[in-house]
N, C-alpha and C positions, 0 to 999 in steps of 0.2 A: 360393880357398884360405881355409880357416878358420884364424884366428890366435887362439891362446889362451895365457894365462899359467898355468903350473902352479907353485904354491908347494910346495916340496918340501924334503927334507933328505937327506943322504947315507945310503944304505942303507934308504930307505923302501920296503918291499915293497908297501905299499898304493898308493903313488904309481905304482909300475911297473904294478900291476894296473889302476889308473884310466887310465893312459896307453894301455894296450892296449884297454881298453873304449871309450875315446873314439875311437880309430882304427877300431874295429869298427863303432860305431854312427853315425859321421858320414857324411854323404852327399857329402863332398868331402875332398880331401887336408887334413890337419891339420898346422899348424906350431905346435909348442909352445915357448914361451920358458920355460925352467926357471929359477926364482928360488930360490936356496939361502937358506933362512931362518936357518940357524945362524950365518951371517957377519954378521948384523945383529941387534942386541938388540931393536930395535923390531919387526922382522919375527918374531923368535922369540916375543916376547910376544904378538903379534897372532895368529899362525898355529900356534904350537907344539902345541896340543892339537887343532887342527882339520884338520891336513893329512891327506890331500891336498886342496888347494883349487884349483879352476879359476876363472879370471876371463876374461870376454870383453873385447873392446876398449873397452866402455863402463864397465868396472870392476865389472860385476855378477858376484857370486861364487856358487859352488856348493861348499860344504864337505862332506867325506865323501861324495862322489858315487859310491860304489861300488855302490849299488843301481841296476841297469839301468833300472828304470822311472823312478826319480827323475832320473837322468842323461838318459834319453830325453826326459822332459818339459822339462828345461832346454834341451836341444838343439832340441826341437820348437818352443819359443817363439821361437827365433832362426832357424828355417827350416833347420836343419842336420841334422836327424834322417833317417836312412835307415830308414823304417818297416819295410821288409822285413827288415832286419838285426835290428831290435829284436824283431820277431815271431819270427824264427828263434831268437834268443837266449832268448826266454821260453818257447818251445815245448819241452816235454820230449822227449827222444829216444824213438823207438819202441823198445818192448821187443823183444829178440831173439826170433825165432820158436823155440819149443820144438822140439827134435828128439827123435825116439823113441829109447828105449833098447832094446838087444837083448842077448841072452845068447849067448855063444860059449864053448864048452869050460868052462862053469860060471862064467865071469866076465861081469860086466855092463859093457857099453860104451854110451856115448852116441853117437847117430847122427852 
């Protein structure tokens, strides 16, 4: 199990996005300890403009880790990256196949 600390604050939508991305890209189950920074003046001063911030068990931090490649590299250095998940995340979806249009009773319809 991967244990990480997430420095966050109430209503932080970026924190929620990062949490989802971590769970998607990690190669094992992730346990996040959420630390509310608004309850502590020192934490608010340190992390206020940097959240979301992830920290590993050694205290190494990744701030604003919403870029999948940057987060992927941070996880890779710790041996926690699911390479296939990152590749899938970075691969653009296939464009839908065009269907032919046809006319019926003077109106145009898409196949």
